[in-house]
C-alpha positions in Angstrom: 0.6 -0.1 0.2 1.4 3.7 -1.1 0.7 6.2 1.9 -0.1 9.8 0.3 1.6 13.1 1.9 1.5 16.1 1.6 4.1 18.8 1.6 3.6 20.6 5.3 6.7 22.3 6.2 10.6 22.8 5.1 11.8 19.0 6.0 9.4 17.4 3.8 10.2 20.0 0.4 13.5 19.3 1.3 13.0 15.4 1.1 10.2 16.8 -2.1 14.0 18.1 -3.3 16.0 15.7 -2.7 14.5 12.4 -3.8 15.1 13.6 -7.3 19.1 13.8 -7.2 18.8 10.4 -5.0 16.5 9.0 -7.7 18.9 9.4 -10.4 22.8 9.9 -8.5 24.8 9.0 -10.9 23.1 8.7 -13.7 25.0 10.3 -16.8 22.5 11.8 -18.7 20.7 13.5 -15.9 20.9 16.9 -15.2 20.1 18.0 -11.4 18.3 21.2 -10.9 20.8 23.8 -8.4 18.5 23.6 -5.0 18.4 27.3 -4.2 16.4 27.1 -7.9 14.2 24.8 -6.7 13.7 26.9 -3.7 12.5 30.1 -4.6 10.5 28.0 -7.7 8.3 26.0 -5.3 8.6 28.5 -2.5 4.8 31.6 -2.7 6.7 33.7 -1.1 9.5 33.7 -3.6 7.9 32.9 -7.2 5.6 35.5 -8.1 4.2 33.0 -10.4 2.0 32.1 -7.2 0.3 35.3 -7.8 -1.8 33.5 -10.3 -0.9 29.8 -9.5 -1.3 27.2 -6.5 -0.2 24.2 -6.1 0.5 22.0 -3.4 3.0 19.4 -3.2 2.3 15.0 -2.5 5.2 12.5 -1.3 4.6 8.9 -1.3 5.7 6.3 0.7 5.8 2.8 0.8 4.8 0.0 3.6 8.2 0.4 5.0 8.0 4.2 5.5 10.8 4.5 2.5 9.9 7.8 -0.2 9.5 6.5 -3.4 7.6 9.3 -5.4 6.6 13.1 -5.4 4.4 14.9 -7.4 3.1 18.6 -7.2 0.3 20.1 -8.5 -0.9 23.1 -9.9 -3.4 25.5 -11.3 -2.2 28.2 -13.4 -5.7 30.3 -13.9 -4.5 32.5 -16.0 -3.6 29.8 -18.1 -6.7 28.1 -17.9 -8.8 31.7 -18.7 -6.7 32.5 -22.0 -7.4 28.8 -22.8 -11.0 28.8 -21.8 -9.8 25.2 -19.4 -9.9 23.7 -16.5 -6.9 21.8 -16.5 -5.5 20.9 -13.4 -1.0 20.3 -13.8 0.9 17.4 -13.1 4.8 18.8 -12.2 8.1 17.3 -11.0 6.7 13.9 -11.0 9.4 11.3 -10.1 9.2 7.7 -9.4 10.0 4.4 -8.4 8.9 1.5 -11.1 6.4 0.7 -9.6 2.9 0.8 -11.0 1.2 1.5 -7.7 3.7 4.3 -6.9 2.6 6.4 -10.3 -0.6 5.3 -10.2 -1.4 7.0 -6.2 0.8 10.0 -7.4 -1.7 11.1 -10.0 -4.8 9.9 -8.0 -3.5 12.8 -5.7 -3.2 14.9 -8.3 -6.5 14.7 -9.2 -8.7 14.6 -6.3 -6.6 17.9 -5.1 -7.8 19.7 -9.2 -11.6 18.0 -9.1 -11.7 19.3 -5.1 -11.0 22.6 -6.9 -13.2 22.2 -10.1 -11.2 21.3 -12.3 -12.3 18.5 -15.1 -8.8 17.5 -17.0 -5.3 16.4 -15.9 -2.2 17.8 -18.0 1.8 17.6 -17.7 4.4 17.0 -16.7 3.9 21.0 -16.3 5.4 23.4 -14.3 4.5 27.0 -13.1 4.7 28.5 -16.6 6.1 27.9 -19.6 9.8 28.7 -18.3 10.0 26.1 -15.8 11.2 22.4 -17.9 8.1 21.0 -18.9 7.0 17.3 -20.7 8.1 14.2 -20.7 10.8 12.4 -22.6 10.2 9.9 -24.0 12.8 9.3 -26.6 16.8 10.0 -26.5 17.5 8.4 -22.8 20.8 8.0 -24.0 21.2 11.9 -24.4 22.9 14.8 -22.1 19.7 16.7 -20.6 20.6 20.1 -20.5 19.8 23.0 -17.2 16.1 23.8 -18.4 14.8 20.2 -19.2 13.6 17.8 -17.7 15.2 13.9 -17.8 13.6 10.7 -16.6 13.7 7.1 -16.9 12.1 5.0 -19.7 9.3 3.5 -17.7 8.1 6.9 -16.7 6.4 7.1 -19.8 4.6 3.6 -19.2 3.0 4.3 -16.6 1.7 7.6 -17.7 0.1 5.3 -20.9 -1.5 1.7 -18.6 -2.9 5.5 -16.2 -4.6 5.9 -19.6 -3.3 9.0 -20.3 -3.3 10.2 -24.3 -0.8 12.9 -26.3 -1.5 16.1 -25.7 1.7 18.2 -27.2 5.3 16.9 -28.4 8.0 18.4 -28.4 11.7 17.9 -30.6 14.7 19.0 -29.4 18.0 19.4 -32.2 21.8 19.5 -32.1 22.5 21.8 -34.1 25.9 21.9 -35.6 28.0 25.3 -36.0 29.2 25.6 -39.7 32.6 27.2 -39.8 31.5 30.2 -41.2 27.9 32.2 -41.7 25.7 30.2 -45.2 25.7 32.2 -48.2 22.5 32.8 -48.7 21.8 33.4 -44.7 24.7 36.2 -45.2 21.9 37.2 -49.0 18.6 37.1 -46.7 19.5 39.0 -43.4 21.4 41.3 -46.2 17.5 41.7 -47.9 15.5 41.6 -44.8 18.3 44.4 -43.3 17.3 47.3 -46.0 13.7 46.0 -46.7 12.4 46.4 -42.7 15.4 48.9 -41.9 16.6 46.6 -38.9 19.8 46.5 -37.4 21.6 44.0 -35.0 21.7 45.4 -31.7 24.7 44.2 -29.1 24.7 44.9 -25.1 27.5 46.3 -24.0 27.0 45.7 -20.4 24.3 45.3 -17.0 24.8 48.7 -16.6 23.2 49.2 -20.2 20.8 46.6 -20.2 19.2 48.1 -16.5 19.6 51.4 -17.4 17.6 51.5 -20.7 15.3 49.2 -19.8 16.6 46.2 -22.3 15.7 43.1 -19.9 12.1 44.1 -19.7 12.5 44.7 -23.3 13.5 41.1 -23.9 10.8 39.6 -21.9 7.8 41.9 -23.6 9.2 40.6 -26.2 8.8 37.1 -25.4 5.4 37.7 -23.9 4.3 38.6 -27.1 5.6 36.1 -29.8 4.9 33.2 -27.3 1.6 34.0 -27.0 0.2 31.3 -29.8 2.0 28.4 -28.2 0.6 25.7 -26.3 0.0 26.3 -22.7 1.6 29.8 -22.4 0.6 32.6 -20.1 1.7 35.8 -20.2 5.1 36.8 -17.3 3.8 39.4 -15.2 5.9 42.3 -14.0 7.2 40.8 -11.3 7.6 37.5 -12.4 9.8 40.0 -15.5 11.8 41.7 -13.1 12.9 38.4 -11.5 14.4 36.9 -14.4 15.6 39.7 -15.6 17.6 40.3 -12.2 18.3 36.1 -11.6 19.0 35.0 -15.3 20.1 38.0 -17.4 23.1 39.0 -15.2 24.9 36.1 -15.9 25.1 36.0 -18.8 28.0 36.6 -22.1 26.3 39.5 -23.4 28.5 38.7 -26.7 26.1 35.3 -26.9 23.0 37.7 -26.6 21.9 39.5 -29.9 19.2 41.8 -30.4 17.5 43.2 -33.1 16.0 46.3 -33.7 14.1 48.2 -36.3 14.5 51.9 -37.5 13.1 53.2 -34.4 14.6 51.4 -32.0 12.2 48.8 -30.9 13.5 45.3 -30.6 11.9 42.6 -33.2 13.8 40.3 -32.4 15.8 38.5 -29.9 18.7 35.8 -29.5 20.0 34.8 -25.9 22.6 31.6 -25.4 24.7 30.6 -23.2 27.4 27.9 -22.5 25.5 24.5 -21.6 26.0 24.2 -17.7 25.3 20.4 -18.1 28.1 18.8 -17.2 29.1 22.1 -14.7 25.5 21.1 -13.1 26.3 17.3 -12.5 29.5 17.7 -11.1 28.2 20.7 -8.6 25.5 17.9 -7.7 22.9 20.5 -7.4 24.5 22.4 -4.5 26.5 25.9 -4.6 28.6 25.3 -1.9 31.1 24.3 -1.1 32.6 23.9 -4.4 29.4 23.8 -6.3 30.2 27.6 -7.6 33.4 26.9 -9.4 32.3 24.8 -11.7 29.7 26.9 -12.4 31.8 29.5 -12.7 34.9 27.7 -14.8 32.0 26.6 -17.6 30.6 29.6 -18.1 34.5 32.3 -17.8 37.2 29.5 -18.3 37.1 26.7 -19.8 33.8 26.6 -21.4 32.3 22.9 -23.3 32.3 22.6 -26.6 28.3 22.8 -26.6 25.9 25.8 -25.7 22.5 26.3 -25.3 19.9 27.8 -27.0 17.6 29.5 -24.3 15.4 31.9 -25.9 14.7 33.0 -29.5 11.7 34.9 -30.3 10.5 37.1 -32.9 8.0 39.4 -32.8 5.0 38.0 -34.5 4.7 40.2 -37.6 7.9 39.5 -38.7 8.5 35.5 -38.5 8.6 33.8 -41.4 10.3 37.1 -43.0 13.8 35.2 -42.7 14.2 38.1 -39.2 16.3 34.9 -37.7 18.6 35.2 -40.2 20.1 38.3 -38.8 20.5 36.9 -35.4 22.5 33.7 -36.6 24.6 36.1 -39.6 25.8 37.7 -35.9 26.1 35.0 -33.4 27.8 31.8 -36.0 31.2 34.1 -35.6 30.5 35.0 -32.1 29.9 30.9 -31.8 33.4 30.1 -33.6 35.2 31.8 -31.9 34.6 30.6 -28.4 34.5 27.8 -29.6 31.1 25.5 -29.8 30.6 22.6 -32.0 27.1 22.4 -31.3 24.0 24.0 -29.8 21.2 21.9 -27.6 17.7 23.5 -29.2 15.6 23.1 -26.3 12.4 22.0 -26.6 10.0 23.0 -29.4 6.9 21.6 -30.8 7.0 20.1 -32.9 4.1 21.6 -35.0 5.9 24.6 -35.0 7.4 25.1 -38.3 7.9 28.7 -37.9 10.7 27.7 -35.4 11.9 24.8 -36.7 12.6 26.3 -40.6 14.9 28.5 -38.9 17.3 25.3 -38.5 17.7 25.2 -42.3 20.5 27.0 -42.8 22.3 24.0 -40.8 22.8 20.6 -39.9 20.7 19.4 -37.4 20.1 16.0 -35.7 16.7 15.5 -33.7 18.0 13.7 -31.2 15.3 14.3 -28.5 11.2 14.5 -28.0 8.6 14.8 -25.0 5.0 14.5 -24.3 2.7 16.4 -22.4 -0.1 14.4 -21.2 -4.1 14.8 -20.8 -6.8 13.4 -19.2 -9.9 13.8 -18.4 -11.0 13.8 -14.4 
């Protein structure tokens, strides 16, 4: 018999976070989250998403009292209003290979959602699109990224046995960096630059970012460009301020490219950084005592040969017009100079042809696929 307990104090929340670390200890493909990031994400007083979300967390114990699973139950009210649905999300789900455990965890989320008037179960999803989403169903022998979920191959088998159906799939690519800018990309870049009066804008330092509000402008562009995508809900000002303060200072601004129109308005952005995957594995989810050194080394001292494409956003009226060629005409020489061999695309919705078409100039391999499941409750 499986016992489900709701997380109700700091100690239980620590157990919730620690379970993932122990389940994937020494797994060569899993990339652990930083402990502090998890605390900040899961705590209502630290995560601005709780302005429009509610959540509870559950732990599963076997008859011997051993922790064998975890799950978060989340309602994103803003997303439900946007998409006119009554969905409860399950996220941060982990469990041993026992169908009784996965069934008990999903039941806990289902019951929690029903009590709050929900009629549909979806996941794995976080509070918002800025959290990791989708269960890995292909690519179990590929190194994960810091922005994605890694899970054992038995996870999707359990979901299907529980009556879950596909709601959306994301695909991920290895994108090999060419030695030079492809000729066709150069031509298109020059053409659209002249036609629309667009130009590349590089940020000099964080002082410029803060004083001229570039951080807020970037995330407002993401709000606009991502609006039609699966499960998206607009980021609030508090969320944007949090992301600007937390993430922008660690970026190497050479790997950030903006495209501006003649009025100086941002119409596209590409944000990338060195892969943190191996550094996070070495850090084992902790900044202290020496985790910070592994992360600093990957960022500043001895970069890996892999980069992560964190965000690419283009204003809707400029999508499918070749603006991405301008972004990568600027970024390809930067990537080559910094010694990168290939990029990880991070998840892209499989039906999002606008996004995937931007890789036509590159040699790519689709090496991972992940899925969000759904079920009526």
